[in-house]
C-alpha positions in Angstrom: 88.6 -103.5 -10.1 92.3 -103.9 -8.2 91.3 -106.8 -5.9 90.0 -108.6 -9.1 93.3 -108.5 -10.7 95.3 -109.4 -7.7 92.8 -112.4 -7.3 93.6 -113.1 -11.1 97.5 -112.9 -10.4 97.5 -114.8 -7.3 95.8 -117.7 -9.4 98.0 -117.3 -11.9 100.8 -117.5 -9.6 99.8 -120.7 -7.8 98.4 -122.6 -10.4 101.5 -124.2 -11.8 102.9 -125.3 -8.3 98.9 -126.3 -7.1 100.1 -130.4 -7.0 103.6 -129.5 -5.7 104.9 -129.6 -2.0 105.8 -125.4 -2.6 103.6 -122.8 -2.6 105.2 -120.6 -5.2 108.3 -119.5 -7.0 110.2 -116.4 -6.9 112.7 -114.9 -9.9 115.3 -112.8 -10.7 114.8 -110.4 -14.0 117.0 -110.9 -16.4 117.1 -107.5 -18.2 118.7 -105.8 -21.6 121.4 -103.1 -21.5 124.8 -104.9 -20.7 124.4 -104.6 -16.7 125.1 -107.5 -14.9 121.5 -109.0 -14.1 123.1 -112.3 -12.8 125.1 -110.9 -9.8 125.0 -112.5 -6.7 124.8 -116.1 -7.6 123.9 -117.3 -4.2 122.0 -114.4 -2.9 118.3 -115.3 -3.9 118.5 -119.2 -2.9 120.3 -118.3 0.3 116.9 -115.6 1.2 114.6 -118.5 0.0 116.3 -120.7 2.8 116.1 -118.2 5.3 112.5 -117.4 4.6 111.3 -120.8 4.7 113.1 -121.8 7.8 111.9 -118.4 9.8 108.7 -117.5 8.4 107.6 -121.0 7.1 106.7 -119.4 3.4 107.3 -122.8 1.6 108.8 -121.0 -1.6 110.6 -123.3 -3.9 114.1 -123.8 -3.1 116.0 -122.1 -6.1 115.3 -119.1 -8.0 113.9 -118.8 -11.7 114.9 -116.5 -14.2 112.5 -114.3 -16.0 112.8 -111.8 -18.9 110.6 -108.3 -18.3 108.7 -109.2 -21.5 108.1 -112.8 -21.1 104.2 -113.6 -20.2 106.0 -115.8 -17.5 106.6 -113.1 -15.2 103.1 -113.4 -14.3 103.8 -116.4 -12.5 105.9 -115.0 -9.7 104.6 -112.8 -6.9 108.2 -111.7 -6.0 110.6 -110.7 -8.7 114.4 -109.4 -7.9 116.5 -107.2 -9.9 120.0 -106.6 -9.2 123.1 -105.2 -11.0 126.0 -102.3 -11.5 125.3 -101.3 -15.0 123.0 -100.1 -17.7 119.5 -101.4 -17.9 117.1 -101.0 -21.0 113.6 -102.0 -21.1 112.1 -102.3 -24.8 108.2 -101.0 -25.3 107.0 -104.2 -25.2 108.9 -105.0 -21.7 107.6 -101.5 -20.5 104.2 -102.4 -21.1 104.4 -106.2 -19.5 106.1 -105.1 -16.8 103.7 -102.7 -15.7 100.7 -104.8 -16.3 102.8 -107.3 -14.1 103.2 -104.7 -11.3 99.1 -103.6 -11.9 98.0 -107.0 -11.7 99.5 -107.6 -8.1 103.2 -108.3 -8.8 106.0 -107.1 -6.7 109.7 -105.6 -7.8 112.6 -105.6 -5.5 115.4 -103.8 -7.3 118.8 -103.8 -5.3 121.2 -101.4 -6.1 124.5 -103.1 -6.4 126.3 -99.9 -6.8 126.2 -98.0 -10.4 122.6 -99.2 -11.0 120.8 -95.9 -9.9 120.7 -93.4 -12.7 119.7 -96.3 -15.2 117.1 -97.6 -13.6 115.4 -94.7 -12.1 115.4 -93.8 -16.3 114.2 -97.3 -16.9 111.3 -97.3 -14.4 110.2 -94.0 -15.2 108.9 -95.4 -18.3 107.3 -98.3 -16.6 105.2 -95.5 -14.5 105.7 -91.9 -16.0 103.2 -90.7 -13.5 105.2 -91.9 -10.5 108.4 -91.1 -8.8 110.3 -93.1 -6.3 109.9 -91.7 -3.0 112.0 -92.7 0.4 109.8 -94.7 2.6 109.3 -93.7 6.1 110.9 -96.2 8.6 107.1 -96.5 9.9 106.1 -98.3 6.7 104.7 -102.0 7.0 108.0 -103.0 4.8 110.1 -102.1 8.0 107.4 -103.7 10.5 107.0 -107.3 9.1 108.4 -110.2 11.2 111.4 -108.6 11.9 112.1 -105.1 12.9 113.8 -102.0 11.4 113.1 -99.1 13.4 115.9 -97.1 11.6 115.1 -98.7 8.0 117.7 -100.5 5.7 120.6 -102.1 7.2 123.9 -101.3 5.8 125.8 -104.3 4.3 128.8 -102.6 2.1 130.1 -99.0 1.9 130.7 -97.3 -1.4 130.2 -93.4 -1.0 129.7 -92.8 2.5 126.1 -92.3 2.1 123.0 -93.9 4.5 121.2 -96.8 2.9 117.8 -95.7 1.4 114.6 -97.5 0.6 112.6 -96.1 -1.8 109.2 -96.8 -3.4 107.0 -96.8 -6.1 103.4 -96.2 -5.0 100.6 -96.9 -7.4 97.0 -96.1 -6.2 98.4 -96.4 -2.4 99.9 -100.1 -3.2 103.7 -100.3 -2.8 104.5 -101.7 -6.3 108.4 -101.6 -6.3 111.0 -101.3 -3.5 114.2 -100.1 -4.3 117.1 -100.5 -2.0 120.0 -98.1 -2.4 123.2 -97.6 -0.9 122.5 -101.0 1.0 123.9 -103.7 -1.1 120.9 -106.3 0.5 121.6 -108.8 -1.8 125.0 -108.8 -1.3 124.4 -109.8 2.4 122.4 -112.5 1.2 125.2 -114.4 -0.5 126.9 -117.5 1.4 129.5 -116.1 3.5 132.6 -116.9 1.9 131.9 -114.9 -0.9 132.1 -111.3 0.9 133.3 -112.4 4.7 130.9 -110.3 5.7 130.4 -110.4 9.8 127.5 -113.1 10.3 125.2 -110.2 12.2 125.4 -108.1 9.4 124.7 -110.9 6.9 121.5 -111.8 9.5 120.3 -108.2 9.2 120.3 -108.2 5.6 118.4 -111.7 5.3 115.9 -110.4 7.7 115.4 -107.5 6.0 115.1 -109.4 2.4 112.6 -111.9 4.5 110.1 -108.6 5.2 110.1 -107.9 1.7 108.9 -111.3 0.8 106.5 -111.1 3.8 105.3 -107.9 2.7 105.0 -109.0 -1.4 102.9 -111.8 -0.6 100.8 -111.2 2.7 99.9 -107.6 2.3 97.5 -106.1 0.2 97.0 -102.5 0.1 
């Protein structure tokens, strides 16, 4: 049944681009609650550019925007979510987001500082039977094209904590990856935004590319 759902998702995700030059699109999640879902304006397009250049992924060069309750969400194999503040999912959005993830979709949540308590609460609505677990450094998300033997890179400092990568795992499949105390998306931004050293930006982009590669090629 799981393989059938994934196959249906892949067909849905690629049908709109079947006649175009790109394999698929990815999107940023526009959520309610007042949090700045629109943060990191240049990050996803820079990640796409990096992944296309280094992994030959052939992703449409600009991000789309999608809401958690929209049927359009099923057209994207990878959804990125970020922000600093409050998040709220309605009952309909909870149900739609759960169907999306169970159908083969992948959600990357990047805490841009201040998101943690809200996203943990809302994702518990989506998967009440699951809790975020910290992934071991041996997990495949750290072992794709680029190797991260010590887990997530540290982009920006906030509370003196080490970066952590958490996951929601449903029937053996990682459906959601949550990067915490890392600011991964900030590292994808144009260099002029934060003036991060280029080696830091490159590590952030490489980890993001790993997530894209994992989400679109690895089926557990």
